[in-house]
N, C-alpha and C positions, 0 to 999 in steps of 0.2 A: 242922344246924349242928354238933351234937356229934360226928357220925360223920366229918365233914370234918376237924374239929380232931383227932380221934383218928388219922386216917390221916396227917395232917401230922406229928404227934408221932412216930408209928411210922417214918415216912420219915426224919425228922431223926435219930432214935436209930439207925436202921439205917445211915445215912450216917456217923454218928460212929463206930459200931462198925467199919465197913469202913475208915475212915481210921486208926483206932487199930491195927487189924490190919495194914494196909499199913506203918505206921510201925514196928511190931515186926518185920515181915519185912525191911524195909530195914536196920534195925540188926543183926538176926541175920545177914543176908547179908554185911554189912560186916565183922562180927566173924569170920565164917567165912573170908572172903577174906583178911583180915589174918592169920589163923592159918595159912593155906596159904602165903601169900607171904613171911611173916617169915623162915623159914629160908633162903630163896633170895636175898632182896634186903635183909634187915635191917628193923628197925622203921621208920625214917624212909622207906625206899623203899616198904615195904608201905603205909604211910599215904598216901604220894603217889599210889600206884596206885589206892587206894580213892577218893581225892579225884577222880582222873581218871575213874574209873568212875562216880562220882556225877554229875560234870559232864556226862559223855556221856549218862547217863540223863535228866538235866534237859534237855539239848539235844534229845534225841529226843522227850520228852514235849512240850516247847515247840514244836518244829516240827510235831508231830502236831496239837496244839491250834490252832496258827496256821493250818495248812492246812484243818482241819475247821471251825473256828469263824469265822475272819475271811474266808476265801475261800469258805466254804460247800461245801468239798470238791470244787470244780470246778477241774480243772487249767487253768493259764493257757496261752493259745495262744502258740506259739513258731514259729520258722522250721521249714520242712519237715525231715524226718529226714535227707534227702540232704545238706543244707547244713550240718549240725552236725558238729563234730569230736568226738573221743572224750571230751575233758574236758567239753564242753557236755552231751553225752548223760549222763555220769556225774552231773553236777550236777542235771540234770533228774530223773534217777532218784532221787537223794537227796531232792529236794524232794517228789516224788510218794510215795515210800515211805521215810519217815525211820527207821522201826524196822529195816528191812532194811539201810539204809545204816549205821545205828549198829552193828549186828551185824558188818557187814563191816569197819567201822573198828576195832572191838575185836579182831577176828581179825587185822587188819593190825598192830595194836600188839603183840599177842602174837607174831606172826611176826617183827616187827622186834626184839623182845627176844631171841628164840631164835636168829635168824640175821641179824645186821646187815649182812653182806656182800650178801645177796640183796636187802635193801631198798635198799642203795646202788645196785645195778644197776638196780632198778626206777625209782628217783628219777632216775638219770642218763638213762634211756631217755625219761622224760617231759620232762626239762628240756633235752635236746639239741635245738637248732633244726634242723628238717628242712625242706627246700624243699617247698612244696606244688605238686602237679601243676596245670597250668593247667586252668581250667574249660572244659568243652566247651559251646559254646553257639551 
């Protein structure tokens, strides 16, 4: 009984130490990001970007936990790959691999900040209605 209690206490203390270290790392990362962005976008802009980055981090962790814990890590069955359009495939990829999707989203945000005209072309390409070819059958 004493050995089991000792292992439980060690596990709880270890988890608390990991949580504290993760908190320190997040705060240090936020301060470093603020220091890098402040000369380019000013204090309020840098703070807003940090809030956006924290929100994306929380979204990624939440989606990862949701897919692993609630669904047991099993991908849900969808229509065959041939019947899906590009947006549906991208959404399925984001649901299956939220960390990769979060990284791609962060990259797209930085690309939009550096070159807004390119992002305008990409958004226009996605939003323009295009006639679909008739299905063969």
